[in-house]
PDBQT receptor file of N, H, CA, C and O in Angstrom, charges set to zero:
ATOM      1  N   MET A   1      61.332  53.150 -93.135  1.00  0.00    +0.000 N 
ATOM      2  CA  MET A   1      61.354  51.699 -93.085  1.00  0.00    +0.000 C 
ATOM      3  C   MET A   1      61.260  51.169 -94.514  1.00  0.00    +0.000 C 
ATOM      4  O   MET A   1      60.442  51.645 -95.301  1.00  0.00    +0.000 OA
ATOM      5  N   CYS A   2      62.081  50.203 -94.845  1.00  0.00    +0.000 N 
ATOM      6  H   CYS A   2      62.746  49.816 -94.205  1.00  0.00    +0.000 HD
ATOM      7  CA  CYS A   2      62.044  49.606 -96.179  1.00  0.00    +0.000 C 
ATOM      8  C   CYS A   2      61.016  48.480 -96.226  1.00  0.00    +0.000 C 
ATOM      9  O   CYS A   2      60.447  48.115 -95.197  1.00  0.00    +0.000 OA
ATOM     10  N   ASP A   3      60.778  47.933 -97.403  1.00  0.00    +0.000 N 
ATOM     11  H   ASP A   3      61.241  48.230 -98.239  1.00  0.00    +0.000 HD
ATOM     12  CA  ASP A   3      59.795  46.866 -97.575  1.00  0.00    +0.000 C 
ATOM     13  C   ASP A   3      60.435  45.485 -97.639  1.00  0.00    +0.000 C 
ATOM     14  O   ASP A   3      59.797  44.539 -98.100  1.00  0.00    +0.000 OA
ATOM     15  N   ALA A   4      61.667  45.346 -97.192  1.00  0.00    +0.000 N 
ATOM     16  H   ALA A   4      62.186  46.115 -96.817  1.00  0.00    +0.000 HD
ATOM     17  CA  ALA A   4      62.349  44.051 -97.244  1.00  0.00    +0.000 C 
ATOM     18  C   ALA A   4      61.703  43.071 -96.273  1.00  0.00    +0.000 C 
ATOM     19  O   ALA A   4      61.351  43.438 -95.152  1.00  0.00    +0.000 OA
ATOM     20  N   SER A   5      61.548  41.821 -96.709  1.00  0.00    +0.000 N 
ATOM     21  H   SER A   5      61.833  41.523 -97.620  1.00  0.00    +0.000 HD
ATOM     22  CA  SER A   5      61.056  40.754 -95.842  1.00  0.00    +0.000 C 
ATOM     23  C   SER A   5      62.221  39.858 -95.492  1.00  0.00    +0.000 C 
ATOM     24  O   SER A   5      62.997  39.469 -96.365  1.00  0.00    +0.000 OA
ATOM     25  N   PHE A   6      62.346  39.530 -94.230  1.00  0.00    +0.000 N 
ATOM     26  H   PHE A   6      61.716  39.846 -93.521  1.00  0.00    +0.000 HD
ATOM     27  CA  PHE A   6      63.394  38.613 -93.798  1.00  0.00    +0.000 C 
ATOM     28  C   PHE A   6      62.872  37.823 -92.616  1.00  0.00    +0.000 C 
ATOM     29  O   PHE A   6      61.870  38.192 -92.003  1.00  0.00    +0.000 OA
ATOM     30  N   GLU A   7      63.546  36.749 -92.303  1.00  0.00    +0.000 N 
ATOM     31  H   GLU A   7      64.359  36.449 -92.801  1.00  0.00    +0.000 HD
ATOM     32  CA  GLU A   7      63.090  35.848 -91.265  1.00  0.00    +0.000 C 
ATOM     33  C   GLU A   7      64.132  35.734 -90.167  1.00  0.00    +0.000 C 
ATOM     34  O   GLU A   7      65.322  35.567 -90.435  1.00  0.00    +0.000 OA
ATOM     35  N   VAL A   8      63.673  35.825 -88.933  1.00  0.00    +0.000 N 
ATOM     36  H   VAL A   8      62.706  35.961 -88.715  1.00  0.00    +0.000 HD
ATOM     37  CA  VAL A   8      64.530  35.622 -87.773  1.00  0.00    +0.000 C 
ATOM     38  C   VAL A   8      63.877  34.520 -86.954  1.00  0.00    +0.000 C 
ATOM     39  O   VAL A   8      62.743  34.667 -86.497  1.00  0.00    +0.000 OA
ATOM     40  N   ARG A   9      64.584  33.429 -86.771  1.00  0.00    +0.000 N 
ATOM     41  H   ARG A   9      65.505  33.310 -87.143  1.00  0.00    +0.000 HD
ATOM     42  CA  ARG A   9      64.031  32.305 -86.010  1.00  0.00    +0.000 C 
ATOM     43  C   ARG A   9      64.589  32.321 -84.597  1.00  0.00    +0.000 C 
ATOM     44  O   ARG A   9      65.799  32.257 -84.379  1.00  0.00    +0.000 OA
ATOM     45  N   ARG A  10      63.660  32.408 -83.638  1.00  0.00    +0.000 N 
ATOM     46  H   ARG A  10      62.677  32.460 -83.815  1.00  0.00    +0.000 HD
ATOM     47  CA  ARG A  10      64.024  32.375 -82.229  1.00  0.00    +0.000 C 
ATOM     48  C   ARG A  10      62.948  31.613 -81.489  1.00  0.00    +0.000 C 
ATOM     49  O   ARG A  10      61.818  31.503 -81.965  1.00  0.00    +0.000 OA
ATOM     50  N   SER A  11      63.293  31.086 -80.329  1.00  0.00    +0.000 N 
ATOM     51  H   SER A  11      64.211  31.175 -79.943  1.00  0.00    +0.000 HD
ATOM     52  CA  SER A  11      62.272  30.431 -79.516  1.00  0.00    +0.000 C 
ATOM     53  C   SER A  11      61.387  31.510 -78.900  1.00  0.00    +0.000 C 
ATOM     54  O   SER A  11      61.780  32.675 -78.827  1.00  0.00    +0.000 OA
ATOM     55  N   ILE A  12      60.222  31.131 -78.469  1.00  0.00    +0.000 N 
ATOM     56  H   ILE A  12      59.903  30.185 -78.529  1.00  0.00    +0.000 HD
ATOM     57  CA  ILE A  12      59.294  32.100 -77.887  1.00  0.00    +0.000 C 
ATOM     58  C   ILE A  12      59.896  32.737 -76.638  1.00  0.00    +0.000 C 
ATOM     59  O   ILE A  12      59.664  33.917 -76.374  1.00  0.00    +0.000 OA
ATOM     60  N   THR A  13      60.665  31.972 -75.872  1.00  0.00    +0.000 N 
ATOM     61  H   THR A  13      60.854  31.013 -76.087  1.00  0.00    +0.000 HD
ATOM     62  CA  THR A  13      61.262  32.529 -74.656  1.00  0.00    +0.000 C 
ATOM     63  C   THR A  13      62.336  33.558 -74.968  1.00  0.00    +0.000 C 
ATOM     64  O   THR A  13      62.616  34.422 -74.137  1.00  0.00    +0.000 OA
ATOM     65  N   GLU A  14      62.942  33.486 -76.142  1.00  0.00    +0.000 N 
ATOM     66  H   GLU A  14      62.715  32.784 -76.817  1.00  0.00    +0.000 HD
ATOM     67  CA  GLU A  14      63.968  34.455 -76.527  1.00  0.00    +0.000 C 
ATOM     68  C   GLU A  14      63.387  35.740 -77.089  1.00  0.00    +0.000 C 
ATOM     69  O   GLU A  14      64.014  36.795 -76.993  1.00  0.00    +0.000 OA
ATOM     70  N   SER A  15      62.209  35.669 -77.668  1.00  0.00    +0.000 N 
ATOM     71  H   SER A  15      61.700  34.812 -77.745  1.00  0.00    +0.000 HD
ATOM     72  CA  SER A  15      61.666  36.849 -78.338  1.00  0.00    +0.000 C 
ATOM     73  C   SER A  15      60.814  37.665 -77.378  1.00  0.00    +0.000 C 
ATOM     74  O   SER A  15      59.729  37.243 -76.977  1.00  0.00    +0.000 OA
ATOM     75  N   THR A  16      61.310  38.812 -77.023  1.00  0.00    +0.000 N 
ATOM     76  H   THR A  16      62.191  39.154 -77.349  1.00  0.00    +0.000 HD
ATOM     77  CA  THR A  16      60.570  39.743 -76.187  1.00  0.00    +0.000 C 
ATOM     78  C   THR A  16      60.393  41.036 -76.972  1.00  0.00    +0.000 C 
ATOM     79  O   THR A  16      61.183  41.316 -77.873  1.00  0.00    +0.000 OA
ATOM     80  N   PRO A  17      59.384  41.824 -76.653  1.00  0.00    +0.000 N 
ATOM     81  CA  PRO A  17      59.144  43.061 -77.404  1.00  0.00    +0.000 C 
ATOM     82  C   PRO A  17      60.315  44.030 -77.408  1.00  0.00    +0.000 C 
ATOM     83  O   PRO A  17      60.397  44.877 -78.298  1.00  0.00    +0.000 OA
ATOM     84  N   THR A  18      61.218  43.936 -76.446  1.00  0.00    +0.000 N 
ATOM     85  H   THR A  18      61.151  43.248 -75.723  1.00  0.00    +0.000 HD
ATOM     86  CA  THR A  18      62.330  44.878 -76.381  1.00  0.00    +0.000 C 
ATOM     87  C   THR A  18      63.542  44.415 -77.177  1.00  0.00    +0.000 C 
ATOM     88  O   THR A  18      64.515  45.158 -77.304  1.00  0.00    +0.000 OA
ATOM     89  N   ASP A  19      63.501  43.185 -77.722  1.00  0.00    +0.000 N 
ATOM     90  H   ASP A  19      62.711  42.581 -77.618  1.00  0.00    +0.000 HD
ATOM     91  CA  ASP A  19      64.626  42.696 -78.525  1.00  0.00    +0.000 C 
ATOM     92  C   ASP A  19      64.761  43.521 -79.790  1.00  0.00    +0.000 C 
ATOM     93  O   ASP A  19      63.774  43.761 -80.486  1.00  0.00    +0.000 OA
ATOM     94  N   GLY A  20      65.956  43.951 -80.088  1.00  0.00    +0.000 N 
ATOM     95  H   GLY A  20      66.758  43.756 -79.523  1.00  0.00    +0.000 HD
ATOM     96  CA  GLY A  20      66.195  44.704 -81.305  1.00  0.00    +0.000 C 
ATOM     97  C   GLY A  20      66.580  43.776 -82.448  1.00  0.00    +0.000 C 
ATOM     98  O   GLY A  20      67.464  42.932 -82.293  1.00  0.00    +0.000 OA
ATOM     99  N   VAL A  21      65.929  43.926 -83.582  1.00  0.00    +0.000 N 
ATOM    100  H   VAL A  21      65.211  44.611 -83.708  1.00  0.00    +0.000 HD
ATOM    101  CA  VAL A  21      66.252  43.164 -84.781  1.00  0.00    +0.000 C 
ATOM    102  C   VAL A  21      66.493  44.178 -85.887  1.00  0.00    +0.000 C 
ATOM    103  O   VAL A  21      65.660  45.052 -86.126  1.00  0.00    +0.000 OA
ATOM    104  N   THR A  22      67.619  44.066 -86.554  1.00  0.00    +0.000 N 
ATOM    105  H   THR A  22      68.296  43.356 -86.360  1.00  0.00    +0.000 HD
ATOM    106  CA  THR A  22      67.960  44.961 -87.650  1.00  0.00    +0.000 C 
ATOM    107  C   THR A  22      67.735  44.235 -88.963  1.00  0.00    +0.000 C 
ATOM    108  O   THR A  22      68.109  43.070 -89.100  1.00  0.00    +0.000 OA
ATOM    109  N   CYS A  23      67.132  44.907 -89.928  1.00  0.00    +0.000 N 
ATOM    110  H   CYS A  23      66.828  45.853 -89.817  1.00  0.00    +0.000 HD
ATOM    111  CA  CYS A  23      66.889  44.275 -91.224  1.00  0.00    +0.000 C 
ATOM    112  C   CYS A  23      68.216  44.088 -91.963  1.00  0.00    +0.000 C 
ATOM    113  O   CYS A  23      69.188  44.781 -91.662  1.00  0.00    +0.000 OA
ATOM    114  N   PRO A  24      68.270  43.159 -92.930  1.00  0.00    +0.000 N 
ATOM    115  CA  PRO A  24      69.508  42.905 -93.657  1.00  0.00    +0.000 C 
ATOM    116  C   PRO A  24      70.050  44.137 -94.389  1.00  0.00    +0.000 C 
ATOM    117  O   PRO A  24      71.244  44.202 -94.681  1.00  0.00    +0.000 OA
ATOM    118  N   SER A  25      69.190  45.108 -94.688  1.00  0.00    +0.000 N 
ATOM    119  H   SER A  25      68.220  45.055 -94.452  1.00  0.00    +0.000 HD
ATOM    120  CA  SER A  25      69.622  46.333 -95.358  1.00  0.00    +0.000 C 
ATOM    121  C   SER A  25      70.173  47.361 -94.376  1.00  0.00    +0.000 C 
ATOM    122  O   SER A  25      70.621  48.433 -94.783  1.00  0.00    +0.000 OA
ATOM    123  N   GLY A  26      70.143  47.035 -93.070  1.00  0.00    +0.000 N 
ATOM    124  H   GLY A  26      69.779  46.164 -92.739  1.00  0.00    +0.000 HD
ATOM    125  CA  GLY A  26      70.712  47.922 -92.067  1.00  0.00    +0.000 C 
ATOM    126  C   GLY A  26      69.724  48.824 -91.360  1.00  0.00    +0.000 C 
ATOM    127  O   GLY A  26      70.131  49.634 -90.527  1.00  0.00    +0.000 OA
ATOM    128  N   HIS A  27      68.444  48.716 -91.660  1.00  0.00    +0.000 N 
ATOM    129  H   HIS A  27      68.113  48.058 -92.337  1.00  0.00    +0.000 HD
ATOM    130  CA  HIS A  27      67.443  49.566 -91.012  1.00  0.00    +0.000 C 
ATOM    131  C   HIS A  27      67.121  49.036 -89.618  1.00  0.00    +0.000 C 
ATOM    132  O   HIS A  27      66.947  47.831 -89.435  1.00  0.00    +0.000 OA
ATOM    133  N   ALA A  28      67.042  49.918 -88.651  1.00  0.00    +0.000 N 
ATOM    134  H   ALA A  28      67.183  50.897 -88.799  1.00  0.00    +0.000 HD
ATOM    135  CA  ALA A  28      66.760  49.518 -87.268  1.00  0.00    +0.000 C 
ATOM    136  C   ALA A  28      65.269  49.399 -87.003  1.00  0.00    +0.000 C 
ATOM    137  O   ALA A  28      64.861  48.641 -86.123  1.00  0.00    +0.000 OA
ATOM    138  N   GLU A  29      64.444  50.134 -87.747  1.00  0.00    +0.000 N 
ATOM    139  H   GLU A  29      64.775  50.750 -88.462  1.00  0.00    +0.000 HD
ATOM    140  CA  GLU A  29      62.996  50.107 -87.528  1.00  0.00    +0.000 C 
ATOM    141  C   GLU A  29      62.394  48.932 -88.291  1.00  0.00    +0.000 C 
ATOM    142  O   GLU A  29      62.388  48.916 -89.522  1.00  0.00    +0.000 OA
ATOM    143  N   THR A  30      61.889  47.954 -87.552  1.00  0.00    +0.000 N 
ATOM    144  H   THR A  30      61.894  47.967 -86.553  1.00  0.00    +0.000 HD
ATOM    145  CA  THR A  30      61.282  46.772 -88.169  1.00  0.00    +0.000 C 
ATOM    146  C   THR A  30      59.923  46.524 -87.551  1.00  0.00    +0.000 C 
ATOM    147  O   THR A  30      59.613  47.051 -86.483  1.00  0.00    +0.000 OA
ATOM    148  N   SER A  31      59.115  45.726 -88.216  1.00  0.00    +0.000 N 
ATOM    149  H   SER A  31      59.367  45.298 -89.083  1.00  0.00    +0.000 HD
ATOM    150  CA  SER A  31      57.834  45.323 -87.651  1.00  0.00    +0.000 C 
ATOM    151  C   SER A  31      57.694  43.819 -87.806  1.00  0.00    +0.000 C 
ATOM    152  O   SER A  31      58.197  43.229 -88.763  1.00  0.00    +0.000 OA
ATOM    153  N   ARG A  32      57.010  43.213 -86.860  1.00  0.00    +0.000 N 
ATOM    154  H   ARG A  32      56.602  43.693 -86.083  1.00  0.00    +0.000 HD
ATOM    155  CA  ARG A  32      56.834  41.769 -86.834  1.00  0.00    +0.000 C 
ATOM    156  C   ARG A  32      55.656  41.336 -87.678  1.00  0.00    +0.000 C 
ATOM    157  O   ARG A  32      54.607  41.981 -87.681  1.00  0.00    +0.000 OA
ATOM    158  N   VAL A  33      55.835  40.238 -88.395  1.00  0.00    +0.000 N 
ATOM    159  H   VAL A  33      56.687  39.714 -88.393  1.00  0.00    +0.000 HD
ATOM    160  CA  VAL A  33      54.752  39.608 -89.141  1.00  0.00    +0.000 C 
ATOM    161  C   VAL A  33      54.782  38.140 -88.759  1.00  0.00    +0.000 C 
ATOM    162  O   VAL A  33      55.793  37.466 -88.960  1.00  0.00    +0.000 OA
ATOM    163  N   PHE A  34      53.691  37.640 -88.213  1.00  0.00    +0.000 N 
ATOM    164  H   PHE A  34      52.870  38.187 -88.050  1.00  0.00    +0.000 HD
ATOM    165  CA  PHE A  34      53.628  36.241 -87.812  1.00  0.00    +0.000 C 
ATOM    166  C   PHE A  34      53.037  35.409 -88.933  1.00  0.00    +0.000 C 
ATOM    167  O   PHE A  34      52.062  35.808 -89.569  1.00  0.00    +0.000 OA
ATOM    168  N   SER A  35      53.631  34.254 -89.169  1.00  0.00    +0.000 N 
ATOM    169  H   SER A  35      54.423  33.930 -88.651  1.00  0.00    +0.000 HD
ATOM    170  CA  SER A  35      53.125  33.329 -90.174  1.00  0.00    +0.000 C 
ATOM    171  C   SER A  35      52.113  32.396 -89.527  1.00  0.00    +0.000 C 
ATOM    172  O   SER A  35      52.310  31.934 -88.403  1.00  0.00    +0.000 OA
ATOM    173  N   ALA A  36      51.046  32.127 -90.234  1.00  0.00    +0.000 N 
ATOM    174  H   ALA A  36      50.886  32.502 -91.147  1.00  0.00    +0.000 HD
ATOM    175  CA  ALA A  36      50.061  31.161 -89.767  1.00  0.00    +0.000 C 
ATOM    176  C   ALA A  36      50.382  29.817 -90.401  1.00  0.00    +0.000 C 
ATOM    177  O   ALA A  36      50.498  29.709 -91.622  1.00  0.00    +0.000 OA
ATOM    178  N   VAL A  37      50.523  28.803 -89.574  1.00  0.00    +0.000 N 
ATOM    179  H   VAL A  37      50.429  28.891 -88.582  1.00  0.00    +0.000 HD
ATOM    180  CA  VAL A  37      50.874  27.478 -90.060  1.00  0.00    +0.000 C 
ATOM    181  C   VAL A  37      49.776  26.513 -89.647  1.00  0.00    +0.000 C 
ATOM    182  O   VAL A  37      49.368  26.490 -88.486  1.00  0.00    +0.000 OA
ATOM    183  N   ALA A  38      49.301  25.721 -90.592  1.00  0.00    +0.000 N 
ATOM    184  H   ALA A  38      49.633  25.740 -91.535  1.00  0.00    +0.000 HD
ATOM    185  CA  ALA A  38      48.292  24.709 -90.306  1.00  0.00    +0.000 C 
ATOM    186  C   ALA A  38      48.894  23.333 -90.560  1.00  0.00    +0.000 C 
ATOM    187  O   ALA A  38      49.536  23.103 -91.585  1.00  0.00    +0.000 OA
ATOM    188  N   VAL A  39      48.680  22.435 -89.628  1.00  0.00    +0.000 N 
ATOM    189  H   VAL A  39      48.158  22.622 -88.796  1.00  0.00    +0.000 HD
ATOM    190  CA  VAL A  39      49.203  21.081 -89.758  1.00  0.00    +0.000 C 
ATOM    191  C   VAL A  39      48.034  20.118 -89.726  1.00  0.00    +0.000 C 
ATOM    192  O   VAL A  39      47.173  20.196 -88.849  1.00  0.00    +0.000 OA
ATOM    193  N   SER A  40      48.009  19.219 -90.680  1.00  0.00    +0.000 N 
ATOM    194  H   SER A  40      48.707  19.156 -91.393  1.00  0.00    +0.000 HD
ATOM    195  CA  SER A  40      46.943  18.232 -90.756  1.00  0.00    +0.000 C 
ATOM    196  C   SER A  40      47.515  16.866 -90.415  1.00  0.00    +0.000 C 
ATOM    197  O   SER A  40      48.603  16.508 -90.867  1.00  0.00    +0.000 OA
ATOM    198  N   ARG A  41      46.790  16.116 -89.627  1.00  0.00    +0.000 N 
ATOM    199  H   ARG A  41      45.907  16.406 -89.260  1.00  0.00    +0.000 HD
ATOM    200  CA  ARG A  41      47.225  14.767 -89.264  1.00  0.00    +0.000 C 
ATOM    201  C   ARG A  41      46.167  13.767 -89.706  1.00  0.00    +0.000 C 
ATOM    202  O   ARG A  41      45.020  13.839 -89.264  1.00  0.00    +0.000 OA
ATOM    203  N   GLY A  42      46.540  12.852 -90.559  1.00  0.00    +0.000 N 
ATOM    204  H   GLY A  42      47.472  12.794 -90.917  1.00  0.00    +0.000 HD
ATOM    205  CA  GLY A  42      45.635  11.779 -90.952  1.00  0.00    +0.000 C 
ATOM    206  C   GLY A  42      44.480  12.259 -91.809  1.00  0.00    +0.000 C 
ATOM    207  O   GLY A  42      44.555  13.297 -92.466  1.00  0.00    +0.000 OA
ATOM    208  N   ALA A  43      43.414  11.482 -91.786  1.00  0.00    +0.000 N 
ATOM    209  H   ALA A  43      43.354  10.638 -91.252  1.00  0.00    +0.000 HD
ATOM    210  CA  ALA A  43      42.240  11.763 -92.608  1.00  0.00    +0.000 C 
ATOM    211  C   ALA A  43      41.467  12.951 -92.051  1.00  0.00    +0.000 C 
ATOM    212  O   ALA A  43      41.557  13.278 -90.868  1.00  0.00    +0.000 OA
ATOM    213  N   ALA A  44      40.723  13.574 -92.916  1.00  0.00    +0.000 N 
ATOM    214  H   ALA A  44      40.650  13.309 -93.877  1.00  0.00    +0.000 HD
ATOM    215  CA  ALA A  44      39.914  14.720 -92.519  1.00  0.00    +0.000 C 
ATOM    216  C   ALA A  44      38.791  14.272 -91.589  1.00  0.00    +0.000 C 
ATOM    217  O   ALA A  44      38.274  13.163 -91.718  1.00  0.00    +0.000 OA
ATOM    218  N   ALA A  45      38.427  15.123 -90.671  1.00  0.00    +0.000 N 
ATOM    219  H   ALA A  45      38.847  16.025 -90.566  1.00  0.00    +0.000 HD
ATOM    220  CA  ALA A  45      37.327  14.833 -89.755  1.00  0.00    +0.000 C 
ATOM    221  C   ALA A  45      36.016  14.863 -90.525  1.00  0.00    +0.000 C 
ATOM    222  O   ALA A  45      35.878  15.638 -91.472  1.00  0.00    +0.000 OA
ATOM    223  N   PRO A  46      35.058  14.038 -90.141  1.00  0.00    +0.000 N 
ATOM    224  CA  PRO A  46      33.771  14.041 -90.849  1.00  0.00    +0.000 C 
ATOM    225  C   PRO A  46      33.059  15.377 -90.665  1.00  0.00    +0.000 C 
ATOM    226  O   PRO A  46      33.143  16.002 -89.608  1.00  0.00    +0.000 OA
ATOM    227  N   ALA A  47      32.367  15.797 -91.703  1.00  0.00    +0.000 N 
ATOM    228  H   ALA A  47      32.299  15.289 -92.562  1.00  0.00    +0.000 HD
ATOM    229  CA  ALA A  47      31.644  17.066 -91.652  1.00  0.00    +0.000 C 
ATOM    230  C   ALA A  47      30.479  16.951 -90.686  1.00  0.00    +0.000 C 
ATOM    231  O   ALA A  47      29.827  15.910 -90.607  1.00  0.00    +0.000 OA
ATOM    232  N   MET A  48      30.221  18.023 -89.953  1.00  0.00    +0.000 N 
ATOM    233  H   MET A  48      30.751  18.869 -90.017  1.00  0.00    +0.000 HD
ATOM    234  CA  MET A  48      29.105  18.023 -89.014  1.00  0.00    +0.000 C 
ATOM    235  C   MET A  48      27.818  18.297 -89.775  1.00  0.00    +0.000 C 
ATOM    236  O   MET A  48      27.817  19.013 -90.776  1.00  0.00    +0.000 OA
ATOM    237  N   ALA A  49      26.736  17.729 -89.296  1.00  0.00    +0.000 N 
ATOM    238  H   ALA A  49      26.737  17.147 -88.483  1.00  0.00    +0.000 HD
ATOM    239  CA  ALA A  49      25.437  17.932 -89.925  1.00  0.00    +0.000 C 
ATOM    240  C   ALA A  49      24.993  19.375 -89.714  1.00  0.00    +0.000 C 
ATOM    241  O   ALA A  49      25.256  19.968 -88.668  1.00  0.00    +0.000 OA
ATOM    242  N   ALA A  50      24.318  19.934 -90.713  1.00  0.00    +0.000 N 
ATOM    243  H   ALA A  50      24.104  19.452 -91.563  1.00  0.00    +0.000 HD
ATOM    244  CA  ALA A  50      23.806  21.297 -90.612  1.00  0.00    +0.000 C 
ATOM    245  C   ALA A  50      22.687  21.335 -89.582  1.00  0.00    +0.000 C 
ATOM    246  O   ALA A  50      21.901  20.391 -89.493  1.00  0.00    +0.000 OA
ATOM    247  N   PRO A  51      22.601  22.407 -88.806  1.00  0.00    +0.000 N 
ATOM    248  CA  PRO A  51      21.527  22.495 -87.811  1.00  0.00    +0.000 C 
ATOM    249  C   PRO A  51      20.166  22.573 -88.490  1.00  0.00    +0.000 C 
ATOM    250  O   PRO A  51      20.034  23.129 -89.580  1.00  0.00    +0.000 OA
ATOM    251  N   SER A  52      19.166  22.015 -87.838  1.00  0.00    +0.000 N 
ATOM    252  H   SER A  52      19.273  21.563 -86.952  1.00  0.00    +0.000 HD
ATOM    253  CA  SER A  52      17.819  22.041 -88.409  1.00  0.00    +0.000 C 
ATOM    254  C   SER A  52      17.185  23.404 -88.173  1.00  0.00    +0.000 C 
ATOM    255  O   SER A  52      17.678  24.195 -87.369  1.00  0.00    +0.000 OA
ATOM    256  N   GLY A  53      16.098  23.672 -88.871  1.00  0.00    +0.000 N 
ATOM    257  H   GLY A  53      15.697  23.029 -89.524  1.00  0.00    +0.000 HD
ATOM    258  CA  GLY A  53      15.403  24.951 -88.754  1.00  0.00    +0.000 C 
ATOM    259  C   GLY A  53      14.881  25.177 -87.351  1.00  0.00    +0.000 C 
ATOM    260  O   GLY A  53      14.504  24.231 -86.660  1.00  0.00    +0.000 OA
ATOM    261  N   GLY A  54      14.860  26.426 -86.933  1.00  0.00    +0.000 N 
ATOM    262  H   GLY A  54      15.167  27.195 -87.495  1.00  0.00    +0.000 HD
ATOM    263  CA  GLY A  54      14.449  26.756 -85.576  1.00  0.00    +0.000 C 
ATOM    264  C   GLY A  54      12.949  26.832 -85.388  1.00  0.00    +0.000 C 
ATOM    265  O   GLY A  54      12.451  26.552 -84.297  1.00  0.00    +0.000 OA
ATOM    266  N   GLY A  55      12.216  27.205 -86.428  1.00  0.00    +0.000 N 
ATOM    267  H   GLY A  55      12.620  27.432 -87.314  1.00  0.00    +0.000 HD
ATOM    268  CA  GLY A  55      10.770  27.322 -86.300  1.00  0.00    +0.000 C 
ATOM    269  C   GLY A  55      10.373  28.579 -85.545  1.00  0.00    +0.000 C 
ATOM    270  O   GLY A  55      11.222  29.412 -85.230  1.00  0.00    +0.000 OA
ATOM    271  N   GLY A  56       9.089  28.718 -85.256  1.00  0.00    +0.000 N 
ATOM    272  H   GLY A  56       8.399  28.041 -85.513  1.00  0.00    +0.000 HD
ATOM    273  CA  GLY A  56       8.596  29.888 -84.534  1.00  0.00    +0.000 C 
ATOM    274  C   GLY A  56       8.786  31.157 -85.345  1.00  0.00    +0.000 C 
ATOM    275  O   GLY A  56       8.443  31.183 -86.527  1.00  0.00    +0.000 OA
ATOM    276  N   ALA A  57       9.322  32.205 -84.745  1.00  0.00    +0.000 N 
ATOM    277  H   ALA A  57       9.601  32.183 -83.785  1.00  0.00    +0.000 HD
ATOM    278  CA  ALA A  57       9.505  33.480 -85.416  1.00  0.00    +0.000 C 
ATOM    279  C   ALA A  57      10.857  33.572 -86.111  1.00  0.00    +0.000 C 
ATOM    280  O   ALA A  57      11.252  34.651 -86.554  1.00  0.00    +0.000 OA
ATOM    281  N   CYS A  58      11.563  32.465 -86.211  1.00  0.00    +0.000 N 
ATOM    282  H   CYS A  58      11.242  31.588 -85.851  1.00  0.00    +0.000 HD
ATOM    283  CA  CYS A  58      12.881  32.481 -86.826  1.00  0.00    +0.000 C 
ATOM    284  C   CYS A  58      12.855  31.763 -88.163  1.00  0.00    +0.000 C 
ATOM    285  O   CYS A  58      12.054  30.851 -88.368  1.00  0.00    +0.000 OA
ATOM    286  N   CYS A  59      13.717  32.166 -89.060  1.00  0.00    +0.000 N 
ATOM    287  H   CYS A  59      14.368  32.907 -88.894  1.00  0.00    +0.000 HD
ATOM    288  CA  CYS A  59      13.823  31.543 -90.378  1.00  0.00    +0.000 C 
ATOM    289  C   CYS A  59      15.054  30.654 -90.396  1.00  0.00    +0.000 C 
ATOM    290  O   CYS A  59      16.171  31.171 -90.409  1.00  0.00    +0.000 OA
ATOM    291  N   GLY A  60      14.897  29.364 -90.397  1.00  0.00    +0.000 N 
ATOM    292  H   GLY A  60      13.989  28.944 -90.386  1.00  0.00    +0.000 HD
ATOM    293  CA  GLY A  60      16.026  28.449 -90.470  1.00  0.00    +0.000 C 
ATOM    294  C   GLY A  60      16.971  28.561 -89.297  1.00  0.00    +0.000 C 
ATOM    295  O   GLY A  60      18.161  28.286 -89.449  1.00  0.00    +0.000 OA
ATOM    296  N   GLY A  61      16.497  28.948 -88.152  1.00  0.00    +0.000 N 
ATOM    297  H   GLY A  61      15.531  29.172 -88.028  1.00  0.00    +0.000 HD
ATOM    298  CA  GLY A  61      17.339  29.014 -86.973  1.00  0.00    +0.000 C 
ATOM    299  C   GLY A  61      17.917  30.392 -86.699  1.00  0.00    +0.000 C 
ATOM    300  O   GLY A  61      18.403  30.638 -85.595  1.00  0.00    +0.000 OA
ATOM    301  N   GLY A  62      17.879  31.303 -87.673  1.00  0.00    +0.000 N 
ATOM    302  H   GLY A  62      17.483  31.104 -88.569  1.00  0.00    +0.000 HD
ATOM    303  CA  GLY A  62      18.387  32.656 -87.461  1.00  0.00    +0.000 C 
ATOM    304  C   GLY A  62      17.231  33.629 -87.413  1.00  0.00    +0.000 C 
ATOM    305  O   GLY A  62      16.264  33.458 -88.156  1.00  0.00    +0.000 OA
ATOM    306  N   CYS A  63      17.291  34.632 -86.580  1.00  0.00    +0.000 N 
ATOM    307  H   CYS A  63      18.076  34.771 -85.976  1.00  0.00    +0.000 HD
ATOM    308  CA  CYS A  63      16.184  35.582 -86.464  1.00  0.00    +0.000 C 
ATOM    309  C   CYS A  63      16.144  36.522 -87.662  1.00  0.00    +0.000 C 
ATOM    310  O   CYS A  63      17.184  36.990 -88.125  1.00  0.00    +0.000 OA
ATOM    311  N   CYS A  64      14.955  36.794 -88.155  1.00  0.00    +0.000 N 
ATOM    312  H   CYS A  64      14.110  36.413 -87.779  1.00  0.00    +0.000 HD
ATOM    313  CA  CYS A  64      14.752  37.678 -89.311  1.00  0.00    +0.000 C 
ATOM    314  C   CYS A  64      14.438  39.082 -88.813  1.00  0.00    +0.000 C 
ATOM    315  O   CYS A  64      13.365  39.335 -88.265  1.00  0.00    +0.000 OA
ATOM    316  N   GLY A  65      15.379  39.980 -89.009  1.00  0.00    +0.000 N 
ATOM    317  H   GLY A  65      16.250  39.774 -89.455  1.00  0.00    +0.000 HD
ATOM    318  CA  GLY A  65      15.281  41.376 -88.749  1.00  0.00    +0.000 C 
ATOM    319  C   GLY A  65      14.378  41.865 -87.742  1.00  0.00    +0.000 C 
ATOM    320  O   GLY A  65      14.297  43.073 -87.520  1.00  0.00    +0.000 OA
TER     321      GLY A  65
């Protein structure tokens, strides 16, 4: 298998594990790499307040060993 990266755009309904995709260099053995895409809409959400300390036998809400 070569290290060439290429993109094949298909709808989710078209892409099944048995579909054969050949790399541009002619190699039949390929592996899938999914891109992670993040989309932001409008202003950022306000940050949540940090949880308060738990007290008792715990340190700041998390148990100590």
